[in-house]
N, C-alpha and C positions, 0 to 999 in steps of 0.2 A: 623709579617706576611708580606710576600712580596706580596703586592696588584697588582704588575705588572705582576706576573707570575701565580697567582691562578685565575682560571676561576670560578667565583661565579655565581651560578644559583639562589640561594635563601639566603635571609638574614633575621634574626629575630629581631623584636622589640617588647618587652614585650610578649603578647600572640598571636601576628600575625606575619606573614612572608610576605616578598616581593619577588615575583617571577619575576626575571629580564627578562627572555625570553618572558614572556607573559604580562609584564607590569601590574601585578595584585597583589592585596593583598589577601592572603589566610590564612586560619586557620591551626592549628596543624593537624586536621583530614584530611583536603584536601591535605596538604603536604605529609602526610603518604600515601594517595592514589596515589599521583603522583610518589612517590618513588617506591611503589609496582608495578606500571605499567611501571616503567623504564623511565618515562618522566623527572625525575630529578635524577641526580647522588648524592647519599648521601655524597660523598666525596666533593661535591661542595656546601654544605650547611654550612653556617657560622652563629655562634651565637655571634661573637666578635664585639663589638661596634666600633673597630678601622677602620672598613670599611668606616665610615664617620668621618674622623679625624677632619674635620672643625666643623661640627655640633655636632658630638658625639651622635646624636639621630636621628633615622630614621624618626620620625614624623616631626621634624624640617626640615630635609633634603627634605622630600617629599613636605613640604609646600613651599619651595623655588624653587626646581627644577621640581616638577611635581604637580602643583596646581590642576590639574584636577583629581588627584588621592589621595587627602588628606585623610588620614586614618580616619575612623569613629570608634566609640567605639563598635558599634554592629557588630556581627559576619556576615560575608558574606555568611555563610552557610544557613542563614535564607531566602535568596533571592530565589524566585521561578522562574524556567525556564522550563515551560512545553515544550515537544517536538514539533517542528514546524509542523510535519506531523499531530499530534493530533489537533493542533490549526487550521490548514487548514481544517481538517475534521469538526471541530466545526463551523467554519465560514459558510461552505456550508450547514451543517445540520441545522444551525439556519435559513438560507434562505429558505430551503425546508420546515421546520416545519412551518414557518410563512405563507407559501403559501398553506398549507394543507387545503383541503375542507372536512368538516365533515357533515355527515347526508345527507338527500335528497335522492330522488328515482333515480335509474339508469334505463336507457332504456334497452330494450332487446338486442339491438346492443352492448351496453356497457358491458352487462353481458356476451355476447358471446365472446367479445374481452378479457375479464378477464379470462374466462374459458380456452381459448386457449393460454393464457400467453402473449398476445399482449398488453403490458402495455402502449405503446405509443399511440395506437389507443384508449385504455380505458381512458387514461389521457385526450386526446383531446376531447373525448365525455363527459368527466366530466367538461370540461371548462377550463382546464389548458392551459396556453400560451406556445408557443414553447420555450421561455426562461426558463419558470418554468420546462418544461420537460427536457431541457438540464441540468438544475441545478440538477435535480434528477439523471440523468445519470452520471453527474460528481460525485455526492455523492456515487453512487454505485461503481465507479472506485476507489475513495478514500478509500472506505471500503475494497476493495480487496487489495489495496496498504498497508493499515495498517496491514492486516493479513499476507501479505508477509514479512513485516518488523519485526513484533513481534510474528508471529506464529498464528496458527488457534485458539488457546485458547483466543486470544485477542478479538474474537467475543463476548464472554461473558462479557468482560470488557466494550466494547462499548455499549452493551445492558444495563449494569449496570449504565453507565454514563447517557444514555438517560432516564433510569428509575428515577435516582436521580434528573434530570432536571424536569421531569414530576411531581415529588413529591415536587418540590420547594426547594430542598436542595442545589442546585447550578444552575448556568445559563451557557449558551454557552459563554457569555461575560466573566464570571469568568475564564473560561479556556483560552480564547483568550488573556485576559489582565493579565494573571498570578496572579489572585486574589485567586485562590485555587490550591493547589498542587495535581495534578492528580496522580502523582506517589505515593503519600502517601497512597491513597486508592486503587489504581490499580497498584501495583508494577511491573506488567508485562511490563509497558511502560518504565521502568528503564533499561530494558535489552539492551545490546549493539546491534548495527545494525546486521541484518542477511544478509547483502549484499553478504557475501562470500558463503552463503548457498543457494542451489537451492531448491525451493519448488514450483513447477508448480501448478497452480490452479487445483483443483480436477475436475472442469467442463471441462477443456481442456484435462486433462488426460482421462476422461471418453469418450470424443469425439474421442481421438486418439485410444482408445481401439476398439470402434465401427468402425472406419475407417479401422483398421486392419482386423476386422471380415468380413466386406463387401468386402474389397479388395481380401481376401482369397477365397470368394465365387463367385467372378466375373466370368462370362461366356463370352467368346469371341464370336463375331458374326459379320457378314458382312451386313451392312444396305441395301446393294443392293439386298440381298436375303430375306429381311423381307416381310412377308405377308401384305396385305392391312390392316387387322385387327391389326397387330402388329404396323404398321406405324401410324395408326390412334390413337392408345393408346399412342404412344410416342409423337405425335404432340399435343395431348390434355393433356399432362403431367399427364396422369393416370398411375402412376408408379406401382400401385398394379396390374392392368390388364396386363400392359406391362410385369411385372416381371413373372406373372403366365404363360403368353404365352411363355416366354423365358425358362420356366422350373424350376424356383426357388421355393423352398419349402416355406410354410407359415412362418416357423421360420426365414428363410433368408430374406423374405419380411419384417417381423417385425423388424429384425435387421437393415435393410436399412432405414425403417421409423424412428427408434430411432436415427440413425446416422444423418438423415436430420434434425430432431428436435433439436439435440444437436448442429448441425452446426448453426442453426438460433440463439440459445442461446449464443453460443460463439461469433458470429458476433455482437449480440446485446450488449454483455458485453465488448468485447475487440476490436471490429472493430471501425474504424474511417471513416468519410465521404470520399468517393473517393478511399478507400483502402479495398480490400477483404482479411481479416486476414487469413481465413482458406485456401484460394487459394494460398496465399503466402507460407503457410506451405507445402501444397501439392507440390508446385514447388520445394521448398528446398529439400524435401524428394526425389523427382524424380531426382534431380541433385546430390544427395548423400551427401548433407551438414550434415544431421543427419537422424535418423530414428524415427518412431512413438514410438518404444521402448525407445529411448533416452528421449522422452517427458514423457512417462509413468514412467520411472525410475529416473527422475530428473537428467539426464546426460547432459542436455542442458537447459539453461534458455530461455524458448520459448518466453517470453514477451520481451526479449532483442534482440533476433535474428530474430524473424518473422517480 
């Protein structure tokens, strides 16, 4: 064999292979996977010991030339490497769970905040610190990121992980420190990245649908011609009275109210301090960068462009 002309990517020693490109020892199973994915050309895989003419044995050669990669007898397939995104989710979930306050009576003000979906005010009234509230908000965003990466069905898997932790079957630290193989019990996390697929969050799609509905029903008017009653309703932010005086139907008023509610939810979930997420989208649509239909039909990745 002419070692000067053949480009070897992989060399075998007993039941293990050495991947030259990745400086890594791999098993037969992993070699087959890399060949199937086109990462290694099968023509560049050698089982001939002459590749190490001096030592004649890969283990001895590794011991001399690559002491940090001395081969071990156990298979490298047994090592656990949980996805980094799931580890990050586990780190923050651990912090949030440790800060959880159970029991105790809530005030009327707290109950009202809960009923209207104002979880930040509700949390402050429950005694949570701003740092704890920010941690919870971070966890919500990580949850959304996991669903974007692995699909909506990953929601059930995250719930299953939390349930197993509650039951004492595993801990967040087990996930973070690769002590338990998450993929073994929740194989959805073994899926390849969905980076090339667009799956806009359903909340933003629903918001876009109602923006379209309210925009279609919009009535033009000149503020200079408004009556005093109409002007007072506008200045007092009484959009229901204002809309009725403008001639909108009850259905159109309800649609507008739903759009405003969804706007608050979108900002709470995806907005950042100092930036108005929904206004940024409105501006881009107005400038012709994309349409609300593009958001609804996953033609544009709104979390990347907005």
